N, C-alpha and C positions, 0 to 999 in steps of 0.2 A: 683567730688572727688576724680578724679585721679589725676590734676592737683594738688591739695592740698596736697595729700598723697606726691607724686614724689617733691614739696615742701619740706618738711620733711628728705626725703631722700639724697637730696641736703646737708644736716649737717652730715649725717652718711659719718666717712673716711675706714671702712672697708668695706670687701667687702658686696653685698647685695646680697642675695644667697635665689634664687624663686623657689619654687618644678615643678611647670612648666611655659612653656611662653607665658600660657593667658594674661598674660598680655602687654609684650612684644612691642604689636603696640602700647602703651599710653603711652609709658614712650620718653622723648629723647634719642638722641646720646649719651648726658653727663652723664645721670644715665645709659643707659645701659652699657658703658664702665667699670664700677662697678661693674658690676654685673653677676652671673652666672644663668644660667637659666636649665631648666630640670633636677634639684639636683635629682630628685629622681629617676630618668632615670640610674644616674649613680649610683644606687648601688644597682643595680636588678643582681643578678646570677641566672646563670640558672639552674634547677635541672636536674638529671639525668632523662631521659623519662620511662614513664614505660608502661604496656596496657594499652591502652584506651578502655573502656567499653560501658563508657556512649556517644552518639553523643553532646548535648548540655548540656552546663550548665549554667544560665540565671541571673543575679541579676538582680532581679525587686521589687523597689521601688514606693511604693503610695504616689505621690506630686503632687500637681497640678499645676506645672512650668514643669514638666515631662510629664506628660498625653498624652498630643498631639504629643509629641516624640517617642514617648514607639511604636516600630511596633509589633504590637498584630496582627496585618493579615499576616505578615511572619512567623512569631509561630506558627500559625491555619494551613498555609502550610506544615510547616515542620511536624505538627503533623499529618496532612494527607497524607504526604510521610510516615509514618510512621516510624519517628525519635524521639528514647527516647528522653525530652527535663526534664530535671530538673530545678525546680525555688527555690534560696534561696532568702529570704528578708521576705518580703508583698506576702501574698497571690495573685497568677495570677490564675485566674477564667475564666480556658481554658480547657475543657474538658480535660485527658487525660495528662496533665504537671504533673510530681512529685513536689509537693514544700513541700519542707522539712522545711521552717521558716525561721527562726533565728536562724542560729548556731554559734557553735564558729571555730575560727581560726584556731584548728589545723584540726579539720573534714574537713572545708571547703578546705584548703590546697590540704587534700587526695580526695575529690571528684574533687578539678580542675586538678588535676594529673592524672585521670582518664577518663580525659572530650576532645574531640578534636574539641571543638566549643564553642564560647562563642558569644554575639553582647554587643559592646559598648555602655555606654549614648552617643549620641552625643550635648550635650553641654560639654562632660570632655571624652573622648578619655582614657584621662591617669589617670584616676581612681585607687586610691585600689583595686580596684576588678583586673580591665585587666594588671596593675600591675602583681600581684598575678600570673591571668592567663600569662601574659607573664614569669614568672617566669618559671611556671607549664607547657610551652611548650602545651598553649593551644590555638588554630590560633584566634584572633579576627574578627571576622566581622562588618564593619562600611558600613554605605550607602552614597554611589557614589557622594554625593554631599558634603562630610564631606573629603574627598580625602587627601585635601589641610593641612589636621591635623597634618597627620601624616606625620612627619619627623625623631623619631627614633625607631628601630626595626621594619623596615620596611616589613622584612620577617614574622613578625609575624600575621602580616597583609591581610586582604582579603576584599578587596573592588567590593562590589554587589550593584545593583541596589535593594534596600529590598523592595521597593513600588509595582514594575511590573516584581519583579522575577521570572523568569519562567524554566531559566535553572539549573536543581539542580546536574548537570554534576559536578559543580564545585566546590561542599562541595565533594571532594573525601574523601569518609571512607572509 
């Protein structure tokens, strides 16, 4: 399907805009010359820093493709270490997390601005949620095996081994 789509892109004379660079590796050099990648990252405007009283805000979506990728054990370790964890989206069934469910964007931005860390989704570290976290000065934690995906806003990311993470001192709260 990539090649079929690329065939049709050859007929476009205008600049081709991609929100991320996830498909870049599948495109020919000829097409890449006509493309602008990471368009959504160019529109990020960092907001003023405010006092942060939430340790973690996590977007959780119960989806078949994401169930094996989600770091449940890491979140349980956070709870054991007495970190305050807020979850938005679907209900995360882990004791002592605060589930807010689905909330409007204005409320979400307010909570993000008061949060110190979040966890990025492994399949797309530049999701809308993480882009909003970048704008709200939230540090984004990603697993070390996905470090290569961080190309922009590097200072906003914290790379950790989420499976065997023991050194909580890296989380400077």
